[in-house]
C-alpha positions in Angstrom: 101.2 107.5 94.1 102.6 110.9 94.2 102.1 113.3 97.0 99.7 115.3 94.9 97.6 112.2 94.1 97.6 111.3 97.8 96.4 114.7 98.9 93.7 114.7 96.1 92.5 111.3 97.3 92.5 112.4 101.0 90.9 115.8 100.5 88.6 115.7 97.4 87.2 119.1 98.6 90.6 120.8 98.6 93.3 121.3 101.3 95.9 123.7 102.7 98.9 121.4 102.5 102.0 122.9 101.0 105.6 121.7 100.2 108.6 123.9 100.7 112.2 122.6 100.3 110.9 119.1 100.3 109.0 119.5 103.6 105.3 119.0 103.9 102.9 120.8 106.2 99.3 121.9 106.4 95.9 120.4 106.8 92.6 119.6 105.2 89.0 118.7 106.0 88.6 115.3 107.6 85.4 114.0 109.1 84.0 116.8 111.2 87.4 118.5 111.7 90.8 118.6 110.2 93.6 116.2 109.4 97.1 117.7 109.8 99.7 116.6 107.4 103.5 116.8 107.9 106.3 115.0 106.1 109.0 114.8 103.5 108.6 114.7 99.7 110.8 114.2 96.7 113.3 111.8 98.3 114.6 114.8 100.3 117.3 114.1 102.9 116.4 115.2 106.4 118.9 117.7 108.0 118.9 119.8 111.1 116.7 122.5 109.7 114.2 120.1 108.2 113.9 118.1 111.5 113.4 121.4 113.4 110.7 122.6 111.0 108.8 119.4 111.1 109.0 119.2 114.9 107.6 122.8 115.0 104.7 121.8 112.7 103.9 118.9 115.0 104.1 121.1 118.2 101.8 123.7 116.5 99.1 121.1 116.2 99.6 120.1 119.8 99.3 123.7 121.0 96.0 124.2 119.0 94.6 121.1 120.8 91.3 119.6 119.7 92.7 116.1 119.1 93.5 116.8 115.5 95.0 113.6 113.9 98.5 113.9 112.3 99.4 112.1 109.1 103.2 111.8 108.6 103.7 111.3 104.8 107.2 110.2 103.9 109.2 110.0 100.6 112.7 110.8 101.8 116.3 110.0 101.5 118.1 109.1 104.7 119.3 111.8 107.2 121.5 114.3 105.5 125.0 112.9 105.3 127.1 116.1 105.9 129.8 116.9 108.4 128.0 120.2 109.2 124.8 118.4 110.2 126.6 115.9 112.3 128.6 118.6 114.1 125.4 120.5 114.8 123.9 117.4 116.5 121.7 115.9 113.9 121.0 112.9 116.1 119.5 115.2 118.7 117.3 117.0 116.1 116.0 113.6 114.9 115.4 112.5 118.5 113.5 115.8 119.1 111.3 115.2 116.1 110.5 111.6 117.2 109.7 112.8 120.7 107.4 115.5 119.4 105.4 112.9 117.5 105.2 110.8 120.7 104.1 113.8 122.6 101.4 114.5 120.1 100.1 111.0 120.3 100.1 111.0 124.1 98.3 114.4 124.0 95.4 113.0 122.2 96.5 113.5 118.5 96.5 110.2 116.7 99.6 109.8 114.6 99.6 107.8 111.4 102.6 107.3 109.2 102.3 106.8 105.5 105.3 105.7 103.4 104.7 106.3 99.7 108.2 106.5 98.3 111.7 105.8 99.6 112.8 106.3 103.2 115.8 105.1 105.2 117.9 105.3 108.3 117.4 108.1 110.7 114.9 109.9 108.6 112.7 106.8 108.6 113.1 106.2 112.3 112.4 109.8 113.4 109.2 110.2 111.2 107.3 107.2 110.0 108.4 104.8 112.7 107.7 107.3 115.5 103.9 107.2 114.7 101.4 105.0 116.5 100.7 103.1 113.3 102.4 103.0 110.0 100.8 102.3 106.6 102.4 101.9 103.2 101.4 102.3 99.6 102.4 99.9 96.9 105.8 100.9 95.4 107.1 102.3 98.7 110.7 101.2 99.6 111.4 101.7 103.3 114.6 100.5 105.0 116.4 101.0 108.2 119.7 100.4 106.4 120.3 99.3 102.8 122.4 96.2 102.3 125.5 97.9 100.8 125.6 100.0 104.0 125.1 96.9 106.1 128.0 95.3 104.2 130.3 98.2 105.0 129.4 98.1 108.7 129.5 94.3 109.2 132.3 93.6 106.7 130.2 90.8 105.3 130.1 90.2 101.6 127.1 91.9 99.9 126.1 88.6 98.1 126.0 86.8 101.4 123.8 89.6 102.9 121.5 89.4 99.9 121.1 85.7 100.4 120.4 86.2 104.1 117.8 88.9 103.4 115.8 86.5 101.2 115.1 84.3 104.3 115.1 86.8 107.1 112.5 89.6 106.9 113.8 91.4 110.0 117.1 91.8 108.3 115.9 92.9 104.9 114.8 96.2 103.4 111.6 96.7 101.4 107.8 97.2 102.1 107.0 93.5 102.1 109.6 92.8 104.7 108.5 95.7 106.9 105.0 94.3 106.8 106.2 90.9 107.8 108.1 92.3 110.8 105.1 94.3 111.9 106.8 97.7 111.4 104.2 98.5 108.7 100.7 97.8 110.0 98.8 97.8 106.7 99.2 98.5 102.9 96.6 100.8 101.6 94.7 100.4 98.3 95.5 103.4 96.0 92.5 102.5 93.8 90.2 103.4 96.7 89.8 106.8 98.5 92.5 107.2 101.1 90.4 109.2 103.5 88.2 106.3 104.7 91.3 104.1 104.9 93.1 106.5 107.1 89.9 106.9 109.2 89.8 103.2 109.6 93.3 103.1 110.9 92.5 105.8 113.4 89.4 104.0 114.6 91.4 100.8 115.1 94.4 102.4 116.9 95.9 100.0 119.4 96.2 101.1 123.0 99.9 100.4 122.9 102.7 99.5 120.5 101.7 96.2 118.9 104.5 95.9 116.3 106.2 93.0 118.1 102.9 91.1 118.3 102.3 91.7 114.6 105.8 90.5 113.8 105.2 87.3 115.7 101.8 86.8 114.0 103.2 87.4 110.5 106.3 85.3 111.1 108.8 88.2 110.5 109.9 88.6 114.1 109.2 85.3 115.8 111.0 86.0 119.1 110.8 89.7 119.7 107.4 89.7 121.5 108.4 86.9 123.9 111.7 88.6 124.7 110.0 92.0 125.3 107.5 90.3 127.6 110.3 88.6 129.6 112.1 91.9 130.0 108.9 93.6 131.2 108.4 90.8 133.7 111.9 91.0 135.0 111.6 94.8 135.3 108.4 94.5 137.3 110.1 92.1 139.7 113.2 94.3 140.2 
């Protein structure tokens, strides 16, 4: 689905969501209030200016109060790979954006990610993965790091990495693997109105991060939950 199709399905009565320089912001009618929408469209890389603008949009929702849910819709490239952005502290801008989404969630604004296109690396982590729950649409292609990049970092042959990825979901890119690891909670049905599906995710929001439990249940991360529990026990004893 394109962003225009997503918005039409979410807001059949119309909306005030706009896109400028690949950045999405605005809201539309939802239940008895509004649903705020922020995000990235058109496979746009996320640089310092974009991260700051998205963070500002999230903080604007928090300042207005009222518990308005925030949908983070993502079709991005990775973070912008430029020396300028790195020298300006892009990592800090991305961290700030992620923390703004966490602040919104803890301030009573449910945060729901929606991956509908490509997304990778820091742009993926600071947006979609920083929400309370993350949904995907068929055809989305999320990844924390693509395999050619992994090959450059690890110095392992690409064909070996591709063979490993076929058997190890936690290691592999793609929507199906993200579902198996629990990073993506649900895949939505584009043939049905998206509004009720997003409402269902909000109604079923877990009280805490359940991605490790989902990964164990789905077989994509068989040991993460047990290790996290052991760390938490050790911390409570220390």
